[in-house]
Chimera marker file (.cmm) of the C-alpha trace (Angstrom):
<marker_set name="trace">
<marker id="1" x="-6.961" y="-1.091" z="14.525" r="1" g="1" b="0" radius="0.5"/>
<marker id="2" x="-4.158" y="0.299" z="12.381" r="1" g="1" b="0" radius="0.5"/>
<marker id="3" x="-3.803" y="-0.116" z="8.621" r="1" g="1" b="0" radius="0.5"/>
<marker id="4" x="-1.073" y="-0.109" z="5.938" r="1" g="1" b="0" radius="0.5"/>
<marker id="5" x="-2.624" y="1.267" z="2.824" r="1" g="1" b="0" radius="0.5"/>
<marker id="6" x="-1.313" y="-0.355" z="-0.367" r="1" g="1" b="0" radius="0.5"/>
<marker id="7" x="-0.627" y="1.657" z="-3.557" r="1" g="1" b="0" radius="0.5"/>
<marker id="8" x="-3.707" y="0.362" z="-5.332" r="1" g="1" b="0" radius="0.5"/>
<marker id="9" x="-5.967" y="1.875" z="-2.657" r="1" g="1" b="0" radius="0.5"/>
<marker id="10" x="-4.189" y="5.262" z="-2.777" r="1" g="1" b="0" radius="0.5"/>
<marker id="11" x="-4.384" y="5.233" z="-6.587" r="1" g="1" b="0" radius="0.5"/>
<marker id="12" x="-8.095" y="4.376" z="-6.425" r="1" g="1" b="0" radius="0.5"/>
<marker id="13" x="-8.749" y="7.236" z="-4.025" r="1" g="1" b="0" radius="0.5"/>
<marker id="14" x="-6.937" y="9.672" z="-6.315" r="1" g="1" b="0" radius="0.5"/>
<marker id="15" x="-9.236" y="8.887" z="-9.238" r="1" g="1" b="0" radius="0.5"/>
<marker id="16" x="-11.894" y="11.374" z="-10.319" r="1" g="1" b="0" radius="0.5"/>
<marker id="17" x="-14.547" y="8.704" z="-9.709" r="1" g="1" b="0" radius="0.5"/>
<marker id="18" x="-13.169" y="6.205" z="-7.176" r="1" g="1" b="0" radius="0.5"/>
<marker id="19" x="-14.911" y="3.039" z="-6.115" r="1" g="1" b="0" radius="0.5"/>
<marker id="20" x="-17.660" y="3.995" z="-3.663" r="1" g="1" b="0" radius="0.5"/>
<marker id="21" x="-16.765" y="1.030" z="-1.453" r="1" g="1" b="0" radius="0.5"/>
<marker id="22" x="-13.174" y="2.114" z="-1.222" r="1" g="1" b="0" radius="0.5"/>
<marker id="23" x="-14.143" y="5.737" z="-0.654" r="1" g="1" b="0" radius="0.5"/>
<marker id="24" x="-16.635" y="4.706" z="2.109" r="1" g="1" b="0" radius="0.5"/>
<marker id="25" x="-14.051" y="2.489" z="3.795" r="1" g="1" b="0" radius="0.5"/>
<marker id="26" x="-11.492" y="5.317" z="3.920" r="1" g="1" b="0" radius="0.5"/>
<marker id="27" x="-14.088" y="7.802" z="5.187" r="1" g="1" b="0" radius="0.5"/>
<marker id="28" x="-14.979" y="5.411" z="8.109" r="1" g="1" b="0" radius="0.5"/>
<marker id="29" x="-11.417" y="5.292" z="9.401" r="1" g="1" b="0" radius="0.5"/>
<marker id="30" x="-9.502" y="7.913" z="11.340" r="1" g="1" b="0" radius="0.5"/>
<marker id="31" x="-6.656" y="9.068" z="9.132" r="1" g="1" b="0" radius="0.5"/>
<marker id="32" x="-4.299" y="8.742" z="12.125" r="1" g="1" b="0" radius="0.5"/>
<marker id="33" x="-4.744" y="4.949" z="11.998" r="1" g="1" b="0" radius="0.5"/>
<marker id="34" x="-3.646" y="4.821" z="8.343" r="1" g="1" b="0" radius="0.5"/>
<marker id="35" x="-0.029" y="4.309" z="7.288" r="1" g="1" b="0" radius="0.5"/>
<marker id="36" x="1.927" y="4.171" z="4.052" r="1" g="1" b="0" radius="0.5"/>
<marker id="37" x="5.067" y="2.299" z="3.072" r="1" g="1" b="0" radius="0.5"/>
<marker id="38" x="7.887" y="4.311" z="1.458" r="1" g="1" b="0" radius="0.5"/>
<marker id="39" x="7.386" y="1.753" z="-1.370" r="1" g="1" b="0" radius="0.5"/>
<marker id="40" x="3.995" y="3.327" z="-2.087" r="1" g="1" b="0" radius="0.5"/>
<marker id="41" x="5.820" y="6.558" z="-2.934" r="1" g="1" b="0" radius="0.5"/>
<marker id="42" x="8.204" y="4.577" z="-5.180" r="1" g="1" b="0" radius="0.5"/>
<marker id="43" x="5.340" y="3.006" z="-7.049" r="1" g="1" b="0" radius="0.5"/>
<marker id="44" x="3.454" y="6.299" z="-7.351" r="1" g="1" b="0" radius="0.5"/>
<marker id="45" x="6.553" y="8.005" z="-8.772" r="1" g="1" b="0" radius="0.5"/>
<marker id="46" x="7.062" y="5.148" z="-11.216" r="1" g="1" b="0" radius="0.5"/>
<marker id="47" x="3.479" y="5.470" z="-12.388" r="1" g="1" b="0" radius="0.5"/>
<marker id="48" x="3.853" y="9.185" z="-12.837" r="1" g="1" b="0" radius="0.5"/>
<marker id="49" x="7.052" y="8.720" z="-14.807" r="1" g="1" b="0" radius="0.5"/>
<marker id="50" x="5.211" y="6.344" z="-17.187" r="1" g="1" b="0" radius="0.5"/>
<marker id="51" x="2.677" y="9.086" z="-18.122" r="1" g="1" b="0" radius="0.5"/>
<marker id="52" x="4.598" y="10.129" z="-21.163" r="1" g="1" b="0" radius="0.5"/>
<marker id="53" x="1.625" y="11.604" z="-23.014" r="1" g="1" b="0" radius="0.5"/>
<marker id="54" x="0.648" y="14.327" z="-20.517" r="1" g="1" b="0" radius="0.5"/>
<marker id="55" x="3.215" y="16.613" z="-18.924" r="1" g="1" b="0" radius="0.5"/>
<marker id="56" x="0.489" y="18.589" z="-17.201" r="1" g="1" b="0" radius="0.5"/>
<marker id="57" x="-0.995" y="15.437" z="-15.624" r="1" g="1" b="0" radius="0.5"/>
<marker id="58" x="2.517" y="14.283" z="-14.544" r="1" g="1" b="0" radius="0.5"/>
<marker id="59" x="3.136" y="17.641" z="-12.853" r="1" g="1" b="0" radius="0.5"/>
<marker id="60" x="-0.292" y="17.629" z="-11.136" r="1" g="1" b="0" radius="0.5"/>
<marker id="61" x="0.146" y="14.110" z="-9.849" r="1" g="1" b="0" radius="0.5"/>
<marker id="62" x="3.723" y="14.772" z="-8.715" r="1" g="1" b="0" radius="0.5"/>
<marker id="63" x="2.523" y="17.859" z="-6.803" r="1" g="1" b="0" radius="0.5"/>
<marker id="64" x="-0.262" y="15.816" z="-5.197" r="1" g="1" b="0" radius="0.5"/>
<marker id="65" x="2.162" y="13.101" z="-4.121" r="1" g="1" b="0" radius="0.5"/>
<marker id="66" x="4.783" y="15.508" z="-2.731" r="1" g="1" b="0" radius="0.5"/>
<marker id="67" x="2.682" y="18.310" z="-1.359" r="1" g="1" b="0" radius="0.5"/>
<marker id="68" x="-0.533" y="16.629" z="-0.260" r="1" g="1" b="0" radius="0.5"/>
<marker id="69" x="0.008" y="12.930" z="0.352" r="1" g="1" b="0" radius="0.5"/>
<marker id="70" x="3.522" y="13.205" z="1.878" r="1" g="1" b="0" radius="0.5"/>
<marker id="71" x="2.308" y="16.003" z="4.206" r="1" g="1" b="0" radius="0.5"/>
<marker id="72" x="-0.916" y="14.156" z="5.235" r="1" g="1" b="0" radius="0.5"/>
<marker id="73" x="1.145" y="11.030" z="6.067" r="1" g="1" b="0" radius="0.5"/>
<marker id="74" x="4.188" y="12.932" z="7.315" r="1" g="1" b="0" radius="0.5"/>
<marker id="75" x="4.677" y="10.903" z="10.505" r="1" g="1" b="0" radius="0.5"/>
<marker id="76" x="3.104" y="7.731" z="9.156" r="1" g="1" b="0" radius="0.5"/>
<marker id="77" x="5.339" y="6.702" z="6.249" r="1" g="1" b="0" radius="0.5"/>
<marker id="78" x="7.141" y="3.493" z="7.133" r="1" g="1" b="0" radius="0.5"/>
<marker id="79" x="10.652" y="3.026" z="5.840" r="1" g="1" b="0" radius="0.5"/>
<marker id="80" x="12.387" y="-0.180" z="4.997" r="1" g="1" b="0" radius="0.5"/>
<marker id="81" x="14.376" y="-1.030" z="8.091" r="1" g="1" b="0" radius="0.5"/>
<marker id="82" x="16.240" y="-4.065" z="9.493" r="1" g="1" b="0" radius="0.5"/>
<marker id="83" x="13.105" y="-5.399" z="11.176" r="1" g="1" b="0" radius="0.5"/>
<marker id="84" x="11.140" y="-5.300" z="7.888" r="1" g="1" b="0" radius="0.5"/>
<marker id="85" x="14.121" y="-6.773" z="6.082" r="1" g="1" b="0" radius="0.5"/>
<marker id="86" x="14.224" y="-9.749" z="8.527" r="1" g="1" b="0" radius="0.5"/>
<marker id="87" x="10.507" y="-10.409" z="8.200" r="1" g="1" b="0" radius="0.5"/>
<marker id="88" x="10.730" y="-10.096" z="4.376" r="1" g="1" b="0" radius="0.5"/>
<marker id="89" x="13.543" y="-12.646" z="4.217" r="1" g="1" b="0" radius="0.5"/>
<marker id="90" x="11.736" y="-15.130" z="6.524" r="1" g="1" b="0" radius="0.5"/>
<marker id="91" x="8.429" y="-14.784" z="4.648" r="1" g="1" b="0" radius="0.5"/>
<marker id="92" x="9.982" y="-14.903" z="1.170" r="1" g="1" b="0" radius="0.5"/>
<marker id="93" x="12.104" y="-17.902" z="2.084" r="1" g="1" b="0" radius="0.5"/>
<marker id="94" x="9.132" y="-19.807" z="3.559" r="1" g="1" b="0" radius="0.5"/>
<marker id="95" x="6.920" y="-19.039" z="0.586" r="1" g="1" b="0" radius="0.5"/>
<marker id="96" x="9.570" y="-20.038" z="-1.988" r="1" g="1" b="0" radius="0.5"/>
<marker id="97" x="10.229" y="-23.299" z="-0.188" r="1" g="1" b="0" radius="0.5"/>
<marker id="98" x="6.495" y="-24.053" z="-0.154" r="1" g="1" b="0" radius="0.5"/>
<marker id="99" x="6.176" y="-23.288" z="-3.903" r="1" g="1" b="0" radius="0.5"/>
<marker id="100" x="4.206" y="-20.047" z="-3.426" r="1" g="1" b="0" radius="0.5"/>
<marker id="101" x="6.642" y="-17.270" z="-4.339" r="1" g="1" b="0" radius="0.5"/>
<marker id="102" x="5.452" y="-13.680" z="-3.844" r="1" g="1" b="0" radius="0.5"/>
<marker id="103" x="6.524" y="-10.673" z="-5.950" r="1" g="1" b="0" radius="0.5"/>
<marker id="104" x="9.217" y="-8.709" z="-4.108" r="1" g="1" b="0" radius="0.5"/>
<marker id="105" x="7.236" y="-5.467" z="-3.756" r="1" g="1" b="0" radius="0.5"/>
<marker id="106" x="4.171" y="-7.306" z="-2.404" r="1" g="1" b="0" radius="0.5"/>
<marker id="107" x="6.526" y="-9.135" z="-0.076" r="1" g="1" b="0" radius="0.5"/>
<marker id="108" x="7.928" y="-5.848" z="1.272" r="1" g="1" b="0" radius="0.5"/>
<marker id="109" x="4.427" y="-4.434" z="1.837" r="1" g="1" b="0" radius="0.5"/>
<marker id="110" x="3.352" y="-7.625" z="3.608" r="1" g="1" b="0" radius="0.5"/>
<marker id="111" x="6.548" y="-7.689" z="5.706" r="1" g="1" b="0" radius="0.5"/>
<marker id="112" x="6.013" y="-4.010" z="6.667" r="1" g="1" b="0" radius="0.5"/>
<marker id="113" x="2.496" y="-4.941" z="7.871" r="1" g="1" b="0" radius="0.5"/>
<marker id="114" x="3.762" y="-7.900" z="9.868" r="1" g="1" b="0" radius="0.5"/>
<marker id="115" x="6.723" y="-5.984" z="11.400" r="1" g="1" b="0" radius="0.5"/>
<marker id="116" x="4.483" y="-3.068" z="12.475" r="1" g="1" b="0" radius="0.5"/>
<marker id="117" x="1.352" y="-5.120" z="13.351" r="1" g="1" b="0" radius="0.5"/>
<marker id="118" x="-0.767" y="-3.475" z="10.678" r="1" g="1" b="0" radius="0.5"/>
<marker id="119" x="-3.570" y="-4.836" z="8.547" r="1" g="1" b="0" radius="0.5"/>
<marker id="120" x="-2.681" y="-4.392" z="4.849" r="1" g="1" b="0" radius="0.5"/>
<marker id="121" x="-5.476" y="-2.772" z="2.919" r="1" g="1" b="0" radius="0.5"/>
<marker id="122" x="-5.208" y="-3.908" z="-0.714" r="1" g="1" b="0" radius="0.5"/>
<marker id="123" x="-7.105" y="-5.317" z="-3.663" r="1" g="1" b="0" radius="0.5"/>
<marker id="124" x="-4.128" y="-7.665" z="-4.201" r="1" g="1" b="0" radius="0.5"/>
<marker id="125" x="-4.984" y="-10.093" z="-1.413" r="1" g="1" b="0" radius="0.5"/>
<marker id="126" x="-4.160" y="-13.171" z="-3.526" r="1" g="1" b="0" radius="0.5"/>
<marker id="127" x="-0.459" y="-12.322" z="-3.776" r="1" g="1" b="0" radius="0.5"/>
<marker id="128" x="-0.144" y="-11.771" z="-0.015" r="1" g="1" b="0" radius="0.5"/>
<marker id="129" x="-2.563" y="-14.331" z="1.431" r="1" g="1" b="0" radius="0.5"/>
<marker id="130" x="0.188" y="-16.807" z="2.566" r="1" g="1" b="0" radius="0.5"/>
<marker id="131" x="2.462" y="-14.149" z="3.962" r="1" g="1" b="0" radius="0.5"/>
<marker id="132" x="0.963" y="-14.172" z="7.463" r="1" g="1" b="0" radius="0.5"/>
<marker id="133" x="-0.147" y="-10.523" z="7.331" r="1" g="1" b="0" radius="0.5"/>
<marker id="134" x="-3.707" y="-9.548" z="8.130" r="1" g="1" b="0" radius="0.5"/>
<marker id="135" x="-5.463" y="-8.438" z="4.935" r="1" g="1" b="0" radius="0.5"/>
<marker id="136" x="-8.480" y="-6.386" z="4.104" r="1" g="1" b="0" radius="0.5"/>
<marker id="137" x="-9.924" y="-5.741" z="0.616" r="1" g="1" b="0" radius="0.5"/>
<marker id="138" x="-12.024" y="-2.537" z="0.707" r="1" g="1" b="0" radius="0.5"/>
<marker id="139" x="-13.582" y="-3.425" z="-2.665" r="1" g="1" b="0" radius="0.5"/>
<marker id="140" x="-15.338" y="-6.343" z="-1.017" r="1" g="1" b="0" radius="0.5"/>
<marker id="141" x="-18.743" y="-5.993" z="0.666" r="1" g="1" b="0" radius="0.5"/>
<marker id="142" x="-17.403" y="-7.713" z="3.784" r="1" g="1" b="0" radius="0.5"/>
<marker id="143" x="-14.860" y="-4.933" z="4.396" r="1" g="1" b="0" radius="0.5"/>
<marker id="144" x="-17.579" y="-2.644" z="5.718" r="1" g="1" b="0" radius="0.5"/>
<link id1="1" id2="2" r="1" g="1" b="0" radius="0.2"/>
<link id1="2" id2="3" r="1" g="1" b="0" radius="0.2"/>
<link id1="3" id2="4" r="1" g="1" b="0" radius="0.2"/>
<link id1="4" id2="5" r="1" g="1" b="0" radius="0.2"/>
<link id1="5" id2="6" r="1" g="1" b="0" radius="0.2"/>
<link id1="6" id2="7" r="1" g="1" b="0" radius="0.2"/>
<link id1="7" id2="8" r="1" g="1" b="0" radius="0.2"/>
<link id1="8" id2="9" r="1" g="1" b="0" radius="0.2"/>
<link id1="9" id2="10" r="1" g="1" b="0" radius="0.2"/>
<link id1="10" id2="11" r="1" g="1" b="0" radius="0.2"/>
<link id1="11" id2="12" r="1" g="1" b="0" radius="0.2"/>
<link id1="12" id2="13" r="1" g="1" b="0" radius="0.2"/>
<link id1="13" id2="14" r="1" g="1" b="0" radius="0.2"/>
<link id1="14" id2="15" r="1" g="1" b="0" radius="0.2"/>
<link id1="15" id2="16" r="1" g="1" b="0" radius="0.2"/>
<link id1="16" id2="17" r="1" g="1" b="0" radius="0.2"/>
<link id1="17" id2="18" r="1" g="1" b="0" radius="0.2"/>
<link id1="18" id2="19" r="1" g="1" b="0" radius="0.2"/>
<link id1="19" id2="20" r="1" g="1" b="0" radius="0.2"/>
<link id1="20" id2="21" r="1" g="1" b="0" radius="0.2"/>
<link id1="21" id2="22" r="1" g="1" b="0" radius="0.2"/>
<link id1="22" id2="23" r="1" g="1" b="0" radius="0.2"/>
<link id1="23" id2="24" r="1" g="1" b="0" radius="0.2"/>
<link id1="24" id2="25" r="1" g="1" b="0" radius="0.2"/>
<link id1="25" id2="26" r="1" g="1" b="0" radius="0.2"/>
<link id1="26" id2="27" r="1" g="1" b="0" radius="0.2"/>
<link id1="27" id2="28" r="1" g="1" b="0" radius="0.2"/>
<link id1="28" id2="29" r="1" g="1" b="0" radius="0.2"/>
<link id1="29" id2="30" r="1" g="1" b="0" radius="0.2"/>
<link id1="30" id2="31" r="1" g="1" b="0" radius="0.2"/>
<link id1="31" id2="32" r="1" g="1" b="0" radius="0.2"/>
<link id1="32" id2="33" r="1" g="1" b="0" radius="0.2"/>
<link id1="33" id2="34" r="1" g="1" b="0" radius="0.2"/>
<link id1="34" id2="35" r="1" g="1" b="0" radius="0.2"/>
<link id1="35" id2="36" r="1" g="1" b="0" radius="0.2"/>
<link id1="36" id2="37" r="1" g="1" b="0" radius="0.2"/>
<link id1="37" id2="38" r="1" g="1" b="0" radius="0.2"/>
<link id1="38" id2="39" r="1" g="1" b="0" radius="0.2"/>
<link id1="39" id2="40" r="1" g="1" b="0" radius="0.2"/>
<link id1="40" id2="41" r="1" g="1" b="0" radius="0.2"/>
<link id1="41" id2="42" r="1" g="1" b="0" radius="0.2"/>
<link id1="42" id2="43" r="1" g="1" b="0" radius="0.2"/>
<link id1="43" id2="44" r="1" g="1" b="0" radius="0.2"/>
<link id1="44" id2="45" r="1" g="1" b="0" radius="0.2"/>
<link id1="45" id2="46" r="1" g="1" b="0" radius="0.2"/>
<link id1="46" id2="47" r="1" g="1" b="0" radius="0.2"/>
<link id1="47" id2="48" r="1" g="1" b="0" radius="0.2"/>
<link id1="48" id2="49" r="1" g="1" b="0" radius="0.2"/>
<link id1="49" id2="50" r="1" g="1" b="0" radius="0.2"/>
<link id1="50" id2="51" r="1" g="1" b="0" radius="0.2"/>
<link id1="51" id2="52" r="1" g="1" b="0" radius="0.2"/>
<link id1="52" id2="53" r="1" g="1" b="0" radius="0.2"/>
<link id1="53" id2="54" r="1" g="1" b="0" radius="0.2"/>
<link id1="54" id2="55" r="1" g="1" b="0" radius="0.2"/>
<link id1="55" id2="56" r="1" g="1" b="0" radius="0.2"/>
<link id1="56" id2="57" r="1" g="1" b="0" radius="0.2"/>
<link id1="57" id2="58" r="1" g="1" b="0" radius="0.2"/>
<link id1="58" id2="59" r="1" g="1" b="0" radius="0.2"/>
<link id1="59" id2="60" r="1" g="1" b="0" radius="0.2"/>
<link id1="60" id2="61" r="1" g="1" b="0" radius="0.2"/>
<link id1="61" id2="62" r="1" g="1" b="0" radius="0.2"/>
<link id1="62" id2="63" r="1" g="1" b="0" radius="0.2"/>
<link id1="63" id2="64" r="1" g="1" b="0" radius="0.2"/>
<link id1="64" id2="65" r="1" g="1" b="0" radius="0.2"/>
<link id1="65" id2="66" r="1" g="1" b="0" radius="0.2"/>
<link id1="66" id2="67" r="1" g="1" b="0" radius="0.2"/>
<link id1="67" id2="68" r="1" g="1" b="0" radius="0.2"/>
<link id1="68" id2="69" r="1" g="1" b="0" radius="0.2"/>
<link id1="69" id2="70" r="1" g="1" b="0" radius="0.2"/>
<link id1="70" id2="71" r="1" g="1" b="0" radius="0.2"/>
<link id1="71" id2="72" r="1" g="1" b="0" radius="0.2"/>
<link id1="72" id2="73" r="1" g="1" b="0" radius="0.2"/>
<link id1="73" id2="74" r="1" g="1" b="0" radius="0.2"/>
<link id1="74" id2="75" r="1" g="1" b="0" radius="0.2"/>
<link id1="75" id2="76" r="1" g="1" b="0" radius="0.2"/>
<link id1="76" id2="77" r="1" g="1" b="0" radius="0.2"/>
<link id1="77" id2="78" r="1" g="1" b="0" radius="0.2"/>
<link id1="78" id2="79" r="1" g="1" b="0" radius="0.2"/>
<link id1="79" id2="80" r="1" g="1" b="0" radius="0.2"/>
<link id1="80" id2="81" r="1" g="1" b="0" radius="0.2"/>
<link id1="81" id2="82" r="1" g="1" b="0" radius="0.2"/>
<link id1="82" id2="83" r="1" g="1" b="0" radius="0.2"/>
<link id1="83" id2="84" r="1" g="1" b="0" radius="0.2"/>
<link id1="84" id2="85" r="1" g="1" b="0" radius="0.2"/>
<link id1="85" id2="86" r="1" g="1" b="0" radius="0.2"/>
<link id1="86" id2="87" r="1" g="1" b="0" radius="0.2"/>
<link id1="87" id2="88" r="1" g="1" b="0" radius="0.2"/>
<link id1="88" id2="89" r="1" g="1" b="0" radius="0.2"/>
<link id1="89" id2="90" r="1" g="1" b="0" radius="0.2"/>
<link id1="90" id2="91" r="1" g="1" b="0" radius="0.2"/>
<link id1="91" id2="92" r="1" g="1" b="0" radius="0.2"/>
<link id1="92" id2="93" r="1" g="1" b="0" radius="0.2"/>
<link id1="93" id2="94" r="1" g="1" b="0" radius="0.2"/>
<link id1="94" id2="95" r="1" g="1" b="0" radius="0.2"/>
<link id1="95" id2="96" r="1" g="1" b="0" radius="0.2"/>
<link id1="96" id2="97" r="1" g="1" b="0" radius="0.2"/>
<link id1="97" id2="98" r="1" g="1" b="0" radius="0.2"/>
<link id1="98" id2="99" r="1" g="1" b="0" radius="0.2"/>
<link id1="99" id2="100" r="1" g="1" b="0" radius="0.2"/>
<link id1="100" id2="101" r="1" g="1" b="0" radius="0.2"/>
<link id1="101" id2="102" r="1" g="1" b="0" radius="0.2"/>
<link id1="102" id2="103" r="1" g="1" b="0" radius="0.2"/>
<link id1="103" id2="104" r="1" g="1" b="0" radius="0.2"/>
<link id1="104" id2="105" r="1" g="1" b="0" radius="0.2"/>
<link id1="105" id2="106" r="1" g="1" b="0" radius="0.2"/>
<link id1="106" id2="107" r="1" g="1" b="0" radius="0.2"/>
<link id1="107" id2="108" r="1" g="1" b="0" radius="0.2"/>
<link id1="108" id2="109" r="1" g="1" b="0" radius="0.2"/>
<link id1="109" id2="110" r="1" g="1" b="0" radius="0.2"/>
<link id1="110" id2="111" r="1" g="1" b="0" radius="0.2"/>
<link id1="111" id2="112" r="1" g="1" b="0" radius="0.2"/>
<link id1="112" id2="113" r="1" g="1" b="0" radius="0.2"/>
<link id1="113" id2="114" r="1" g="1" b="0" radius="0.2"/>
<link id1="114" id2="115" r="1" g="1" b="0" radius="0.2"/>
<link id1="115" id2="116" r="1" g="1" b="0" radius="0.2"/>
<link id1="116" id2="117" r="1" g="1" b="0" radius="0.2"/>
<link id1="117" id2="118" r="1" g="1" b="0" radius="0.2"/>
<link id1="118" id2="119" r="1" g="1" b="0" radius="0.2"/>
<link id1="119" id2="120" r="1" g="1" b="0" radius="0.2"/>
<link id1="120" id2="121" r="1" g="1" b="0" radius="0.2"/>
<link id1="121" id2="122" r="1" g="1" b="0" radius="0.2"/>
<link id1="122" id2="123" r="1" g="1" b="0" radius="0.2"/>
<link id1="123" id2="124" r="1" g="1" b="0" radius="0.2"/>
<link id1="124" id2="125" r="1" g="1" b="0" radius="0.2"/>
<link id1="125" id2="126" r="1" g="1" b="0" radius="0.2"/>
<link id1="126" id2="127" r="1" g="1" b="0" radius="0.2"/>
<link id1="127" id2="128" r="1" g="1" b="0" radius="0.2"/>
<link id1="128" id2="129" r="1" g="1" b="0" radius="0.2"/>
<link id1="129" id2="130" r="1" g="1" b="0" radius="0.2"/>
<link id1="130" id2="131" r="1" g="1" b="0" radius="0.2"/>
<link id1="131" id2="132" r="1" g="1" b="0" radius="0.2"/>
<link id1="132" id2="133" r="1" g="1" b="0" radius="0.2"/>
<link id1="133" id2="134" r="1" g="1" b="0" radius="0.2"/>
<link id1="134" id2="135" r="1" g="1" b="0" radius="0.2"/>
<link id1="135" id2="136" r="1" g="1" b="0" radius="0.2"/>
<link id1="136" id2="137" r="1" g="1" b="0" radius="0.2"/>
<link id1="137" id2="138" r="1" g="1" b="0" radius="0.2"/>
<link id1="138" id2="139" r="1" g="1" b="0" radius="0.2"/>
<link id1="139" id2="140" r="1" g="1" b="0" radius="0.2"/>
<link id1="140" id2="141" r="1" g="1" b="0" radius="0.2"/>
<link id1="141" id2="142" r="1" g="1" b="0" radius="0.2"/>
<link id1="142" id2="143" r="1" g="1" b="0" radius="0.2"/>
<link id1="143" id2="144" r="1" g="1" b="0" radius="0.2"/>
</marker_set>
C-alpha cells in the first residue's frame, strides 16, 4: 500500500515529543511507500513564516524542510498537475452540489490521493470523508 502523508502528520513527527501512535505508524511503513504533496511544503513554509517570535527556530525548521525532508522525499513529492486538477474539480463540484463543501487545500490533498491511488494519512478525516479518497488516521487505535 502507498500513502500520501498530510501536513498534520509531518508536523506531528517533527515535534520533540510526537504522538506515540503516529510515530509507531510511521516506523511500521517503508519510507519508499510514503509520498508528500507539494502543498505540504507550502503549508510548512507558511507555518515557518508565522513563527515571528523566534528567528532561530524559523531557521532550524526551514533547514529541516529544505535539507532533510525535501531530500528524503526527493522522488516522492507529488506536484499539482492536470490529472489532479481534473479530480479536484470533479470532487469539489460534487461536494458543493451535495451541500458538503471541502476547504480547497484539503480538496487538493484528497484529489492528489485519488489521482495517484494513495491512501491519505491525516488527522483531518472529517474534511475529506466524502471526497472518495481512502483515509487513515494514525492517531486512532484502529490504524495499527
